[in-house]
C-alpha positions as CSV (number, residue, x, y, z in Angstrom):
1,R,-151.0,46.2,-98.4
2,D,-148.6,48.1,-96.1
3,G,-145.4,49.8,-96.6
4,H,-146.4,51.4,-99.8
5,C,-145.7,55.1,-100.7
6,A,-148.1,57.6,-102.2
7,A,-147.9,61.0,-103.9
8,Y,-150.6,63.4,-104.9
9,D,-150.7,64.5,-108.5
10,E,-152.3,68.0,-108.3
11,Q,-152.4,68.5,-112.1
12,R,-154.7,65.4,-112.5
13,K,-156.3,65.4,-109.1
14,Q,-155.2,61.9,-108.3
15,L,-153.4,60.0,-105.6
16,V,-150.7,57.6,-106.9
17,V,-149.7,54.6,-104.8
18,F,-146.6,52.6,-105.5
19,G,-145.3,49.3,-104.1
20,G,-145.4,48.1,-100.6
21,R,-146.0,44.6,-99.3
22,S,-149.0,42.3,-99.7
23,A,-150.9,40.5,-97.0
24,D,-148.6,37.5,-97.7
25,K,-145.6,39.7,-97.3
26,K,-144.6,39.8,-101.0
27,R,-142.9,43.1,-101.9
28,L,-144.7,44.8,-104.8
29,N,-143.8,47.3,-107.6
30,D,-147.2,48.0,-108.9
31,L,-149.0,51.3,-109.3
32,H,-152.5,52.2,-108.4
33,V,-154.2,55.5,-109.1
34,L,-157.2,57.0,-107.3
35,D,-159.2,59.7,-109.0
36,V,-160.1,61.9,-106.0
37,K,-163.2,63.3,-107.7
38,T,-164.9,60.0,-108.4
39,L,-163.1,57.8,-105.8
40,A,-162.4,55.3,-108.6
41,W,-159.3,53.2,-108.6
42,R,-157.4,52.0,-111.6
43,R,-154.1,50.2,-112.4
44,P,-152.4,51.9,-115.3
45,N,-150.0,50.0,-117.5
46,M,-146.4,51.1,-116.8
47,D,-143.6,51.3,-119.2
48,G,-139.8,52.0,-119.0
49,N,-137.4,50.9,-116.2
50,I,-140.0,50.0,-113.6
51,P,-138.4,50.1,-110.1
52,L,-137.7,46.8,-108.2
53,P,-140.2,45.7,-105.7
54,R,-139.8,47.6,-102.5
55,E,-141.5,49.0,-99.4
56,Q,-140.9,52.1,-97.2
57,A,-139.8,54.3,-100.2
58,S,-140.5,58.0,-100.6
59,F,-142.7,59.4,-103.4
60,T,-143.2,63.0,-104.3
61,P,-144.1,65.3,-107.2
62,V,-141.1,67.2,-108.8
63,T,-143.0,68.9,-111.7
64,S,-146.6,69.1,-112.9
65,S,-146.1,65.9,-114.9
66,T,-143.4,64.0,-113.0
67,L,-143.2,62.1,-109.7
68,C,-140.0,60.9,-108.0
69,L,-139.5,57.7,-106.1
70,F,-136.5,57.5,-103.8
71,G,-135.0,54.5,-101.8
72,G,-137.0,51.9,-99.8
73,H,-135.9,48.4,-99.1
74,G,-136.5,44.9,-100.6
75,S,-134.7,41.7,-101.5
76,G,-132.4,41.9,-98.6
77,Q,-131.1,45.4,-99.5
78,R,-131.7,49.0,-98.9
79,F,-132.2,51.1,-102.1
80,N,-130.4,54.4,-102.6
81,D,-131.8,55.2,-106.2
82,L,-134.1,57.7,-107.9
83,H,-136.7,56.9,-110.3
84,Y,-139.0,59.4,-112.1
85,L,-142.5,58.6,-113.3
86,D,-143.9,60.5,-116.2
87,M,-147.6,61.0,-115.4
88,E,-148.7,61.6,-118.9
89,T,-147.4,58.2,-120.2
90,Y,-146.8,56.2,-117.0
91,T,-143.2,55.7,-118.1
92,W,-140.4,55.1,-115.5
93,M,-137.0,56.6,-115.9
94,R,-133.9,56.2,-113.7
95,S,-132.0,59.3,-112.8
96,A,-129.1,58.5,-115.1
97,E,-131.5,58.4,-118.1
98,L,-132.4,62.1,-117.4
99,A,-128.8,63.3,-117.9
């Protein structure tokens, strides 16, 4: 995997990794979570408006329970979009849904 993005969830002490590209160059939109205390990885089930597969996006915490994904590129396009991930439910929302 390369081209992924990651954000640290301070509240839950976990590193959250999104997307990127697989060894066979397939763009991904999956989510992996590393518990930094136990060093155990898991793949939570996601809900909501899951972002399209992409690489080279930005990912950052915006509240104690929300991470924000911005941009990246994939499918022959550059993305200029915002997606929010609720860390309590692993539900994705687009910025328009928050208004």
